[in-house]
BALUMBA-160526 format. One line per field, with one value per residue: residue in three letters; x, y, z of N, C-alpha, C in turn. Coordinates in Angstrom, 2 decimals, always signed. Layout:
BEGIN
code: (ALA  ...);
n_u: (X  ...);
n_v: (Y  ...);
n_w: (Z  ...);
ca_u: (X  ...);
ca_v: (Y  ...);
ca_w: (Z  ...);
c_u: (X  ...);
c_v: (Y  ...);
c_w: (Z  ...);
This chain:
BEGIN
code: (MET  ARG  GLU  LYS  THR  LEU  THR  ILE  ARG  ILE  GLU  PRO  GLU  TRP  LYS  ASN  LYS  ILE  GLU  LYS  MET  ALA  ARG  GLU  ARG  ILE  GLU  THR  LYS  SER  ASN  LEU  ILE  ARG  GLU  ALA  LEU  ILE  GLU  PHE  ILE  ARG  ARG  GLU  THR  GLU  MET  MET  GLU  ILE  LYS  LYS  ILE  ALA  ALA  ARG  LYS  PHE  ALA  LEU  ASP  GLU  ILE  SER  PHE  GLU  GLU  LEU  ILE  LYS  ILE  VAL  GLY  TYR  LYS  GLU  ALA  ARG  LYS  ILE  ALA  PHE  TYR  THR  GLN  THR  ALA  LYS  SER  ARG  SER  TRP  LYS  GLY  SER  ASP  ASP  GLN  GLY  ARG  ASP  GLY  TYR  LEU  ARG  PRO  SER  LEU  SER  GLY  ASN  GLY  TRP  SER  ALA  GLU  ALA  GLY  ILE  GLU  ASN  ASN);
n_u: (+7.40  +9.90  +9.48  +10.40  +11.93  +10.79  +11.56  +10.06  +9.55  +7.48  +5.09  +4.52  +1.78  +0.45  +1.56  +0.51  -2.20  -2.13  -1.27  -3.47  -5.56  -4.62  -4.71  -7.50  -8.41  -7.21  -4.74  -1.42  +0.74  +2.40  +1.09  -1.29  -0.34  +0.95  -1.24  -2.70  -0.87  -0.52  -3.14  -3.32  -1.33  -2.43  -4.78  -3.65  -2.17  -4.22  -5.56  -3.61  -3.62  -6.22  -6.01  -4.16  -5.59  -7.73  -6.31  -5.38  -7.82  -8.76  -6.76  -7.27  -9.62  -11.93  -13.18  -14.47  -13.03  -14.35  -15.38  -12.97  -12.05  -13.90  -13.05  -10.25  -9.79  -9.45  -6.82  -5.05  -6.27  -5.77  -2.99  -2.84  -4.30  -2.61  -0.26  -1.39  -2.31  +0.15  +1.46  -0.26  -0.01  +2.45  +4.52  +4.69  +6.32  +6.10  +7.61  +8.79  +6.87  +8.24  +9.42  +11.94  +12.82  +13.27  +11.13  +8.46  +6.71  +3.67  +3.52  +1.85  +2.24  +3.65  +4.37  +1.80  +0.74  +2.89  +5.10  +7.56  +10.77  +12.01  +14.90  +17.64  +18.27  +20.95);
n_v: (+11.61  +9.23  +5.78  +2.95  -0.29  -3.27  -6.34  -9.43  -12.52  -15.25  -17.84  -20.42  -21.00  -18.61  -16.88  -17.87  -17.29  -14.51  -13.96  -14.99  -13.32  -10.84  -11.22  -11.54  -9.02  -7.49  -6.21  -5.30  -7.51  -6.22  -3.73  -4.63  -5.82  -3.59  -1.83  -3.39  -3.56  -0.86  -0.24  -2.01  -0.93  +1.61  +0.91  -0.38  +1.72  +3.48  +1.88  +1.71  +4.35  +4.50  +2.63  +3.95  +6.23  +5.00  +3.75  +5.97  +7.12  +5.04  +5.00  +7.43  +6.90  +7.27  +5.46  +2.12  -1.11  -3.10  -1.64  -0.94  -3.47  -3.99  -2.15  -2.59  -5.31  -8.30  -9.27  -7.10  -5.19  -6.22  -5.84  -3.03  -2.45  -3.61  -1.99  +0.45  -0.10  -0.67  +1.80  +3.47  +2.37  +3.05  +5.17  +8.59  +10.52  +13.25  +14.48  +15.98  +15.74  +14.29  +11.96  +11.92  +11.14  +8.49  +6.79  +4.73  +5.86  +6.51  +6.53  +8.08  +9.04  +8.89  +5.69  +4.04  +2.57  +2.64  +2.03  +3.83  +4.06  +6.65  +8.85  +9.32  +12.56  +14.39);
n_w: (-24.79  -24.71  -25.09  -23.07  -23.17  -21.68  -20.37  -19.69  -17.92  -18.53  -18.06  -20.49  -20.89  -20.16  -21.98  -24.37  -23.93  -23.88  -26.50  -27.95  -27.02  -27.91  -30.70  -31.01  -30.27  -32.11  -31.64  -30.57  -28.74  -26.98  -26.55  -25.36  -22.96  -21.83  -21.36  -19.51  -17.40  -16.69  -15.82  -13.63  -11.91  -11.44  -10.01  -7.76  -6.63  -5.98  -4.08  -2.10  -1.19  -0.17  +1.92  +3.52  +4.32  +5.67  +7.74  +9.14  +9.97  +11.61  +13.58  +14.76  +15.98  +14.44  +12.85  +13.28  +14.17  +12.77  +10.60  +9.45  +8.63  +6.58  +4.71  +4.19  +4.42  +6.43  +7.17  +6.61  +8.23  +10.77  +10.94  +10.88  +13.21  +15.10  +14.91  +15.63  +18.24  +19.48  +19.21  +20.69  +23.23  +24.13  +26.13  +25.70  +26.81  +26.58  +24.56  +21.45  +18.36  +16.52  +17.30  +18.45  +20.88  +20.95  +21.20  +19.89  +17.06  +15.35  +11.86  +9.41  +6.95  +3.65  +2.25  +2.94  +6.08  +8.81  +11.53  +13.18  +14.72  +16.79  +16.67  +18.77  +19.91  +20.25);
ca_u: (+8.31  +10.36  +9.15  +11.49  +11.61  +10.81  +11.51  +9.51  +9.47  +6.11  +4.84  +3.98  +0.31  +0.03  +2.00  -0.49  -3.43  -1.88  -1.26  -4.84  -6.33  -4.13  -5.28  -8.94  -8.62  -6.44  -3.79  -0.12  +0.93  +3.01  +0.06  -2.19  +0.35  +1.16  -2.51  -3.03  +0.06  -0.86  -4.39  -2.99  -0.60  -3.39  -5.64  -2.84  -1.86  -5.47  -5.82  -2.65  -4.11  -7.40  -5.52  -3.51  -6.66  -8.44  -5.43  -5.39  -9.13  -8.82  -5.86  -7.92  -10.92  -13.03  -13.88  -14.29  -12.25  -15.24  -15.39  -11.63  -12.03  -14.67  -12.30  -8.93  -9.69  -9.11  -5.38  -4.48  -6.85  -5.04  -1.70  -3.09  -4.70  -1.41  +0.58  -2.12  -2.26  +1.53  +1.74  -1.06  +0.39  +3.75  +4.55  +5.30  +7.26  +5.90  +8.61  +8.26  +6.11  +9.09  +9.93  +13.37  +13.16  +13.52  +9.91  +7.76  +5.75  +2.94  +3.78  +0.74  +2.57  +4.50  +3.76  +0.96  +0.87  +4.05  +5.51  +8.99  +11.41  +12.67  +16.36  +18.11  +18.71  +21.95);
ca_v: (+10.84  +8.01  +4.57  +2.03  -1.70  -4.05  -7.76  -10.21  -13.97  -15.66  -19.24  -20.59  -20.95  -17.20  -16.31  -18.28  -16.54  -13.12  -13.96  -15.20  -12.11  -9.79  -11.50  -11.28  -7.57  -6.88  -5.35  -5.94  -8.08  -5.17  -2.77  -5.32  -5.95  -2.24  -1.34  -4.17  -3.18  +0.51  -0.33  -2.66  +0.02  +2.64  +0.35  -0.61  +3.03  +3.95  +1.07  +2.11  +5.61  +4.18  +1.99  +4.98  +7.05  +4.15  +3.57  +7.23  +7.24  +4.06  +5.46  +8.57  +6.40  +7.78  +4.28  +0.94  -2.20  -3.76  -0.80  -1.07  -4.76  -3.85  -1.31  -3.10  -6.75  -8.70  -9.38  -5.75  -4.52  -6.69  -5.15  -1.64  -2.45  -3.90  -0.80  +1.46  -0.52  -0.51  +3.23  +4.04  +1.82  +3.61  +6.45  +9.56  +11.34  +14.67  +15.03  +16.50  +14.79  +13.63  +10.72  +12.05  +10.60  +7.07  +6.00  +4.39  +6.86  +6.10  +7.35  +7.91  +9.63  +8.02  +4.51  +3.23  +2.66  +2.00  +2.62  +3.99  +4.47  +7.94  +8.83  +10.12  +13.86  +14.91);
ca_w: (-23.96  -25.38  -24.35  -22.75  -23.32  -20.45  -20.68  -18.58  -18.10  -18.31  -18.38  -21.85  -20.86  -20.16  -23.26  -25.36  -23.66  -24.31  -27.96  -28.40  -26.75  -28.81  -32.03  -30.96  -30.16  -33.19  -30.93  -30.34  -27.39  -26.19  -26.15  -24.44  -21.67  -21.32  -20.83  -18.31  -16.34  -16.26  -15.05  -12.36  -11.08  -11.02  -8.96  -6.57  -6.07  -5.36  -2.89  -1.07  -0.64  +0.63  +3.15  +4.34  +4.90  +6.63  +8.91  +9.88  +10.61  +12.68  +14.64  +15.42  +16.48  +13.62  +12.33  +14.12  +13.59  +11.80  +9.40  +8.87  +7.94  +5.35  +3.78  +3.81  +4.61  +7.80  +7.40  +6.66  +9.40  +11.96  +10.95  +11.26  +14.62  +15.89  +14.97  +16.40  +19.65  +19.93  +19.33  +21.78  +24.52  +24.50  +26.84  +24.79  +27.58  +26.30  +23.66  +20.19  +17.57  +15.53  +17.83  +18.69  +22.19  +20.81  +21.33  +18.67  +16.59  +14.15  +10.69  +8.49  +5.66  +2.86  +1.62  +3.81  +7.54  +9.41  +12.80  +13.09  +15.95  +16.73  +16.80  +19.89  +19.46  +21.22);
c_u: (+8.65  +10.07  +10.38  +11.00  +11.75  +10.66  +10.99  +9.59  +8.05  +5.94  +4.22  +2.46  -0.19  +0.43  +0.98  -1.80  -3.30  -1.92  -2.67  -5.67  -5.91  -4.69  -6.77  -9.25  -7.95  -5.52  -2.45  -0.09  +1.48  +1.98  -0.91  -1.58  +0.57  -0.12  -2.90  -2.15  -0.24  -2.12  -4.14  -2.30  -1.52  -4.26  -4.87  -2.50  -3.07  -5.76  -4.86  -3.10  -5.32  -6.98  -4.90  -4.56  -7.43  -7.62  -5.44  -6.71  -9.28  -7.96  -6.47  -9.30  -12.10  -13.81  -13.57  -13.43  -13.07  -15.30  -14.05  -11.52  -12.75  -13.88  -11.03  -8.81  -9.15  -7.60  -4.72  -4.99  -6.13  -3.68  -1.86  -3.43  -3.49  -0.54  -0.08  -2.04  -0.88  +1.84  +0.99  -0.61  +1.74  +3.59  +5.30  +6.29  +7.14  +6.93  +7.97  +7.58  +6.96  +9.68  +11.41  +13.78  +13.37  +12.29  +9.25  +6.74  +4.98  +3.26  +2.69  +1.02  +3.48  +3.73  +3.03  +1.25  +2.13  +4.30  +7.02  +9.55  +12.06  +14.17  +16.74  +18.69  +19.66  +22.37);
c_v: (+9.54  +6.81  +3.70  +0.60  -2.39  -5.52  -8.51  -11.70  -14.37  -17.12  -19.34  -20.49  -19.50  -16.51  -16.63  -17.50  -15.08  -13.04  -14.10  -13.93  -10.98  -9.98  -11.15  -9.78  -6.80  -5.79  -6.05  -6.50  -7.00  -4.18  -3.39  -5.41  -4.59  -1.70  -2.07  -3.76  -1.78  +0.50  -0.96  -1.67  +1.14  +2.14  +0.13  +0.70  +3.61  +3.19  +1.42  +3.42  +5.38  +3.55  +3.02  +5.84  +6.26  +3.95  +4.82  +7.40  +6.26  +4.51  +6.62  +8.21  +6.98  +6.65  +3.10  -0.09  -2.92  -2.97  -0.89  -2.38  -4.66  -3.08  -2.00  -4.62  -7.09  -8.69  -8.00  -4.98  -4.94  -6.01  -3.71  -1.55  -2.71  -2.66  +0.32  +1.16  -0.30  +0.96  +3.85  +3.55  +2.36  +4.92  +7.45  +10.49  +12.83  +15.28  +15.56  +15.39  +14.01  +12.32  +10.77  +11.52  +9.09  +6.19  +5.79  +5.46  +6.29  +7.06  +7.09  +8.57  +8.66  +6.85  +3.67  +3.45  +1.98  +2.66  +2.70  +4.47  +5.82  +7.78  +9.77  +11.43  +14.44  +16.29);
c_w: (-24.68  -24.49  -24.15  -22.93  -21.97  -20.84  -19.46  -18.93  -17.73  -18.74  -19.77  -21.90  -20.93  -21.45  -24.34  -25.18  -24.12  -25.84  -28.53  -28.21  -27.67  -30.22  -32.06  -30.92  -31.28  -32.61  -30.84  -28.93  -26.46  -25.67  -25.14  -23.04  -21.03  -20.67  -19.54  -17.14  -15.80  -15.40  -13.68  -11.41  -10.60  -9.87  -7.66  -5.87  -5.36  -4.07  -1.77  -0.41  +0.26  +1.96  +4.09  +5.05  +5.96  +7.89  +9.77  +10.63  +11.77  +13.86  +15.43  +15.97  +15.72  +12.95  +13.24  +13.41  +12.52  +10.49  +8.67  +8.08  +6.60  +4.28  +3.27  +3.90  +5.98  +8.07  +7.53  +7.87  +10.68  +12.07  +11.44  +12.73  +15.52  +16.04  +15.78  +17.89  +20.23  +20.16  +20.51  +23.15  +24.99  +25.26  +25.97  +25.49  +27.26  +25.37  +22.38  +19.39  +16.59  +16.06  +18.17  +20.06  +22.15  +20.95  +19.98  +18.32  +15.41  +13.02  +9.68  +7.14  +4.91  +2.33  +2.65  +5.27  +7.98  +10.75  +12.78  +14.41  +15.75  +16.92  +17.92  +19.37  +20.51  +20.87);
């Protein structure tokens, strides 16, 4: 696969640190930054998956709020709890699971936890 060029702006202080580290490791700046960025994206992707699983388990009452905090942190746990509470407090009217009656539905697929409104089906 052919590599693409990516240009970034960075403060001089960080540029100097990157140059120093590259010299110490006998590596190019490009390779050093590429490896750091790839590792960051891997960790973030993994954390997003963990949050999604934790949100699903919390919504299904399989883990407590305290356990959720330990997994995703307090701020993220509050968001998940809010969406869960909102979804559970709504009347579902016995419609299909796709939210086509216009009521709020929890969505645990895709990129993390979100709540989405259904669309009127005429």
